[in-house]
ZADO-723403 format. One record per residue (C-alpha): residue in three letters; x negated, z negated, y negated; residue number from 1. Coordinates in steps of 0.05 Angstrom, whole numbers, plus 5000, padded with zeros to 4 digits. Each point is the difference from the previous one (the first is absolute). Layout:
N
['ALA'; [X; Z; Y]; NUM]
...
This chain:
267
['UNK'; [5614; 6897; 4090]; 1]
['UNK'; [4959; 4938; 5016]; 2]
['UNK'; [5021; 4938; 4967]; 3]
['UNK'; [4952; 4942; 4997]; 4]
['UNK'; [5020; 4927; 5005]; 5]
['UNK'; [5002; 4976; 4925]; 6]
['UNK'; [4962; 5063; 4982]; 7]
['UNK'; [5019; 5070; 4977]; 8]
['UNK'; [4982; 5065; 5034]; 9]
['UNK'; [5023; 5070; 4981]; 10]
['UNK'; [4984; 5051; 5054]; 11]
['UNK'; [5046; 5033; 5049]; 12]
['UNK'; [4981; 5001; 5074]; 13]
['UNK'; [5035; 5048; 5046]; 14]
['UNK'; [4999; 4977; 5073]; 15]
['UNK'; [5019; 5049; 5055]; 16]
['UNK'; [5017; 4972; 5068]; 17]
['UNK'; [5008; 5029; 5069]; 18]
['UNK'; [5052; 4973; 5048]; 19]
['UNK'; [5002; 4993; 5074]; 20]
['UNK'; [5062; 5008; 5040]; 21]
['UNK'; [5028; 4929; 4993]; 22]
['UNK'; [4953; 4964; 4951]; 23]
['UNK'; [4957; 5021; 4944]; 24]
['UNK'; [4931; 4975; 4976]; 25]
['UNK'; [4979; 5023; 4931]; 26]
['UNK'; [4928; 5026; 4996]; 27]
['UNK'; [4991; 4956; 4940]; 28]
['UNK'; [5010; 4936; 5042]; 29]
['UNK'; [4942; 4953; 4994]; 30]
['UNK'; [4963; 4985; 5066]; 31]
['UNK'; [4985; 4928; 4984]; 32]
['UNK'; [5070; 4978; 4982]; 33]
['UNK'; [5066; 5022; 5029]; 34]
['UNK'; [5067; 4987; 4965]; 35]
['UNK'; [5072; 5013; 5008]; 36]
['UNK'; [5020; 5072; 4980]; 37]
['UNK'; [5048; 4980; 4947]; 38]
['UNK'; [5052; 5044; 4967]; 39]
['UNK'; [5052; 4989; 4945]; 40]
['UNK'; [5055; 5040; 5032]; 41]
['UNK'; [5035; 5056; 4961]; 42]
['UNK'; [5066; 4961; 5002]; 43]
['UNK'; [4965; 4940; 4967]; 44]
['UNK'; [4973; 5044; 4945]; 45]
['UNK'; [5071; 5021; 4983]; 46]
['UNK'; [5017; 4929; 4978]; 47]
['UNK'; [5014; 4987; 4926]; 48]
['UNK'; [4950; 4963; 4956]; 49]
['UNK'; [5001; 4924; 5010]; 50]
['UNK'; [4990; 4988; 4926]; 51]
['UNK'; [4996; 5043; 4936]; 52]
['UNK'; [4985; 4969; 4935]; 53]
['UNK'; [4951; 5000; 4943]; 54]
['UNK'; [4962; 5061; 5022]; 55]
['UNK'; [4993; 4974; 5070]; 56]
['UNK'; [5031; 5029; 5064]; 57]
['UNK'; [4994; 4961; 5065]; 58]
['UNK'; [5014; 5024; 5071]; 59]
['UNK'; [4999; 4954; 5061]; 60]
['UNK'; [4994; 5032; 5069]; 61]
['UNK'; [4984; 4978; 5071]; 62]
['UNK'; [4948; 5038; 5039]; 63]
['UNK'; [5011; 5010; 5074]; 64]
['UNK'; [4952; 5029; 5054]; 65]
['UNK'; [5000; 5074; 5006]; 66]
['UNK'; [5018; 4993; 5073]; 67]
['UNK'; [5028; 4938; 5035]; 68]
['UNK'; [4995; 4998; 5075]; 69]
['UNK'; [5022; 4953; 5057]; 70]
['UNK'; [4985; 4993; 5073]; 71]
['UNK'; [5053; 4997; 5054]; 72]
['UNK'; [4963; 4952; 5044]; 73]
['UNK'; [4947; 4944; 4997]; 74]
['UNK'; [4929; 5027; 4993]; 75]
['UNK'; [4949; 4964; 5044]; 76]
['UNK'; [4925; 4997; 5006]; 77]
['UNK'; [4983; 4972; 5067]; 78]
['UNK'; [5043; 4936; 5004]; 79]
['UNK'; [5009; 4995; 4924]; 80]
['UNK'; [5063; 5020; 4963]; 81]
['UNK'; [4975; 5035; 4937]; 82]
['UNK'; [5067; 5014; 4970]; 83]
['UNK'; [5071; 4994; 5024]; 84]
['UNK'; [5052; 5055; 5004]; 85]
['UNK'; [5034; 5016; 4933]; 86]
['UNK'; [4939; 4979; 4958]; 87]
['UNK'; [4994; 5039; 4937]; 88]
['UNK'; [4936; 5041; 4992]; 89]
['UNK'; [4979; 5030; 4934]; 90]
['UNK'; [4963; 5067; 4992]; 91]
['UNK'; [4931; 4987; 4970]; 92]
['UNK'; [4950; 5041; 4960]; 93]
['UNK'; [4943; 5005; 5048]; 94]
['UNK'; [4948; 5048; 5029]; 95]
['UNK'; [5042; 5007; 5064]; 96]
['UNK'; [5077; 4991; 5009]; 97]
['UNK'; [5011; 4925; 4995]; 98]
['UNK'; [5061; 4955; 5001]; 99]
['UNK'; [4999; 4925; 4987]; 100]
['UNK'; [5047; 4941; 5003]; 101]
['UNK'; [5009; 4967; 4933]; 102]
['UNK'; [5031; 4934; 5019]; 103]
['UNK'; [4953; 4949; 5029]; 104]
['UNK'; [5008; 5000; 5076]; 105]
['UNK'; [5027; 4935; 5030]; 106]
['UNK'; [4989; 4996; 5077]; 107]
['UNK'; [4957; 4963; 5047]; 108]
['UNK'; [4952; 5058; 5009]; 109]
['UNK'; [4980; 5021; 4930]; 110]
['UNK'; [4988; 4948; 4946]; 111]
['UNK'; [5047; 4999; 4942]; 112]
['UNK'; [4946; 5017; 4951]; 113]
['UNK'; [4995; 5071; 5025]; 114]
['UNK'; [5036; 5066; 4995]; 115]
['UNK'; [4993; 5053; 5054]; 116]
['UNK'; [4981; 5074; 4986]; 117]
['UNK'; [5002; 5057; 5047]; 118]
['UNK'; [4960; 5064; 4995]; 119]
['UNK'; [5010; 5071; 5029]; 120]
['UNK'; [4926; 5013; 5006]; 121]
['UNK'; [5006; 5066; 5035]; 122]
['UNK'; [5058; 5023; 4955]; 123]
['UNK'; [5046; 5019; 5057]; 124]
['UNK'; [5061; 4964; 4973]; 125]
['UNK'; [4992; 4937; 5044]; 126]
['UNK'; [4967; 4936; 4977]; 127]
['UNK'; [4944; 4981; 5045]; 128]
['UNK'; [4958; 4945; 4966]; 129]
['UNK'; [5015; 4936; 4964]; 130]
['UNK'; [4965; 4949; 4955]; 131]
['UNK'; [5020; 4935; 4965]; 132]
['UNK'; [5002; 5000; 4924]; 133]
['UNK'; [4987; 4933; 4969]; 134]
['UNK'; [5036; 4970; 4940]; 135]
['UNK'; [4959; 4964; 4949]; 136]
['UNK'; [4974; 4933; 5029]; 137]
['UNK'; [4995; 4954; 4939]; 138]
['UNK'; [5036; 5030; 4941]; 139]
['UNK'; [5067; 5033; 4987]; 140]
['UNK'; [4987; 5075; 5005]; 141]
['UNK'; [5047; 5041; 4956]; 142]
['UNK'; [4980; 5065; 5035]; 143]
['UNK'; [5026; 4982; 5068]; 144]
['UNK'; [5011; 5074; 5016]; 145]
['UNK'; [4925; 5017; 4998]; 146]
['UNK'; [4953; 4989; 5059]; 147]
['UNK'; [4926; 4991; 4998]; 148]
['UNK'; [4952; 5042; 5040]; 149]
['UNK'; [5005; 4990; 5076]; 150]
['UNK'; [4939; 5011; 5043]; 151]
['UNK'; [5003; 5045; 5062]; 152]
['UNK'; [4986; 4940; 5045]; 153]
['UNK'; [5065; 4968; 4973]; 154]
['UNK'; [5043; 5057; 5025]; 155]
['UNK'; [5029; 5001; 5070]; 156]
['UNK'; [5035; 5050; 5044]; 157]
['UNK'; [5074; 4993; 5017]; 158]
['UNK'; [5045; 5041; 5045]; 159]
['UNK'; [5019; 5059; 4955]; 160]
['UNK'; [5070; 4995; 4971]; 161]
['UNK'; [5044; 5035; 4951]; 162]
['UNK'; [5034; 4967; 4942]; 163]
['UNK'; [5069; 5021; 4973]; 164]
['UNK'; [5021; 5012; 4930]; 165]
['UNK'; [5041; 4947; 4965]; 166]
['UNK'; [5036; 5004; 4934]; 167]
['UNK'; [4948; 4981; 4948]; 168]
['UNK'; [5050; 4968; 4954]; 169]
['UNK'; [5008; 4945; 5053]; 170]
['UNK'; [4926; 4980; 4994]; 171]
['UNK'; [4994; 4924; 5002]; 172]
['UNK'; [4945; 4998; 4947]; 173]
['UNK'; [4997; 5044; 4938]; 174]
['UNK'; [4959; 5001; 4937]; 175]
['UNK'; [5030; 4995; 4930]; 176]
['UNK'; [4978; 5056; 4952]; 177]
['UNK'; [5013; 4994; 4925]; 178]
['UNK'; [4986; 5052; 4947]; 179]
['UNK'; [5003; 4979; 4926]; 180]
['UNK'; [4994; 5059; 4952]; 181]
['UNK'; [4986; 4983; 4927]; 182]
['UNK'; [5001; 5046; 4940]; 183]
['UNK'; [4944; 4981; 4953]; 184]
['UNK'; [5002; 5003; 4926]; 185]
['UNK'; [4940; 5047; 4998]; 186]
['UNK'; [5037; 5052; 5041]; 187]
['UNK'; [4972; 4983; 5069]; 188]
['UNK'; [5037; 4977; 5060]; 189]
['UNK'; [4973; 4946; 5047]; 190]
['UNK'; [5025; 4981; 5069]; 191]
['UNK'; [4988; 4932; 5033]; 192]
['UNK'; [5007; 5005; 5076]; 193]
['UNK'; [5011; 4938; 5043]; 194]
['UNK'; [4988; 5004; 5074]; 195]
['UNK'; [5022; 4937; 5034]; 196]
['UNK'; [4987; 4964; 4934]; 197]
['UNK'; [4930; 5031; 4988]; 198]
['UNK'; [4996; 5034; 4932]; 199]
['UNK'; [4969; 5068; 4989]; 200]
['UNK'; [4996; 5032; 4928]; 201]
['UNK'; [4998; 5075; 4982]; 202]
['UNK'; [5010; 5043; 4940]; 203]
['UNK'; [5043; 5062; 5012]; 204]
['UNK'; [4972; 5068; 4988]; 205]
['UNK'; [5035; 5045; 4949]; 206]
['UNK'; [5013; 5074; 5010]; 207]
['UNK'; [4989; 5025; 4927]; 208]
['UNK'; [5042; 5061; 5014]; 209]
['UNK'; [5063; 4966; 5025]; 210]
['UNK'; [4987; 4933; 4966]; 211]
['UNK'; [5018; 4968; 5067]; 212]
['UNK'; [4956; 4947; 5035]; 213]
['UNK'; [4977; 4996; 5072]; 214]
['UNK'; [4995; 4927; 5021]; 215]
['UNK'; [4966; 4979; 5066]; 216]
['UNK'; [5012; 5069; 5028]; 217]
['UNK'; [5015; 5069; 4971]; 218]
['UNK'; [5069; 4997; 5031]; 219]
['UNK'; [5020; 4936; 4962]; 220]
['UNK'; [5021; 5027; 4933]; 221]
['UNK'; [5012; 4958; 4939]; 222]
['UNK'; [5033; 5026; 4936]; 223]
['UNK'; [5009; 4967; 4932]; 224]
['UNK'; [5049; 5019; 4946]; 225]
['UNK'; [4976; 5036; 4936]; 226]
['UNK'; [4954; 4958; 4958]; 227]
['UNK'; [5037; 4949; 4957]; 228]
['UNK'; [5067; 5011; 5034]; 229]
['UNK'; [5003; 4929; 5027]; 230]
['UNK'; [4942; 4967; 4964]; 231]
['UNK'; [4929; 4986; 5014]; 232]
['UNK'; [5012; 4968; 5068]; 233]
['UNK'; [5036; 5060; 5030]; 234]
['UNK'; [5045; 5001; 5059]; 235]
['UNK'; [4972; 5041; 5058]; 236]
['UNK'; [5036; 5039; 5054]; 237]
['UNK'; [4969; 5005; 5070]; 238]
['UNK'; [5010; 5051; 5055]; 239]
['UNK'; [4976; 4987; 5069]; 240]
['UNK'; [4986; 5054; 5053]; 241]
['UNK'; [5054; 5023; 5047]; 242]
['UNK'; [4962; 4975; 5061]; 243]
['UNK'; [4967; 4936; 5027]; 244]
['UNK'; [4945; 4972; 4958]; 245]
['UNK'; [4938; 4975; 5039]; 246]
['UNK'; [4946; 4955; 4977]; 247]
['UNK'; [4934; 4975; 5026]; 248]
['UNK'; [4955; 4943; 4976]; 249]
['UNK'; [4925; 4996; 4998]; 250]
['UNK'; [4968; 4933; 5019]; 251]
['UNK'; [4942; 4952; 4993]; 252]
['UNK'; [4985; 4940; 5043]; 253]
['UNK'; [4994; 4934; 4962]; 254]
['UNK'; [4953; 4941; 5019]; 255]
['UNK'; [5061; 4966; 5029]; 256]
['UNK'; [5005; 5057; 5050]; 257]
['UNK'; [5065; 5024; 4969]; 258]
['UNK'; [5013; 5071; 4981]; 259]
['UNK'; [5019; 5015; 4929]; 260]
['UNK'; [5030; 5064; 4973]; 261]
['UNK'; [4958; 5031; 4944]; 262]
['UNK'; [5034; 5067; 4987]; 263]
['UNK'; [5061; 5039; 5022]; 264]
['UNK'; [5015; 5074; 5012]; 265]
['UNK'; [5068; 5031; 5001]; 266]
['UNK'; [5014; 5066; 5036]; 267]
């Protein structure tokens, strides 16, 4: 389901992805913006509700990159050190396998307003090109994990290298994800989703046969007790899928040059 920022949508979108040997790049990824390939891990989804009262059930999770990688040695371009050994690199949603540093680099060769991204352009499992991804220049940018379009002349070759997998739970930067499910007096269920503080609103879709609701994705099932059992604002019960939950945002570029998330898809 796509959920709009402060708006309501009610259509399911099923997104099928193909994976390379080490990294994946969903076919639905937008060519003009790349973003971290976030997941709410299955273990996170097993957490109990943070709050349950007055017809509202709230869950708070932390999203991590689908794959977290590191390099075992410094990566150079000519006489520049691009990243140092041990730097964390996040898998991105992009047209070709891409990994990016998410902490601002701090060394004499690359300015501290940049992150570094590496691409496997020929898809052979080795990263062979890099570019610098800029943070917002003038205003605080809440979507630090999304990168604006990079032109071909801003990409440069590097000596091909392999990155090694790291435990994604050790990621230095994560994104808070909050779901607030609300039973409405008129029999509907609404979910407010907060991604790093940005609110998206959606009504859940009822299966008239089972009287269960699908919220955000068909695998997120919400049930409510029989009518009148608890009162008009009825308590709801939520079941999350027995797997990682992935999401992707759509973007617009504001006059400030910042990216702003406009809708979200879970799959």
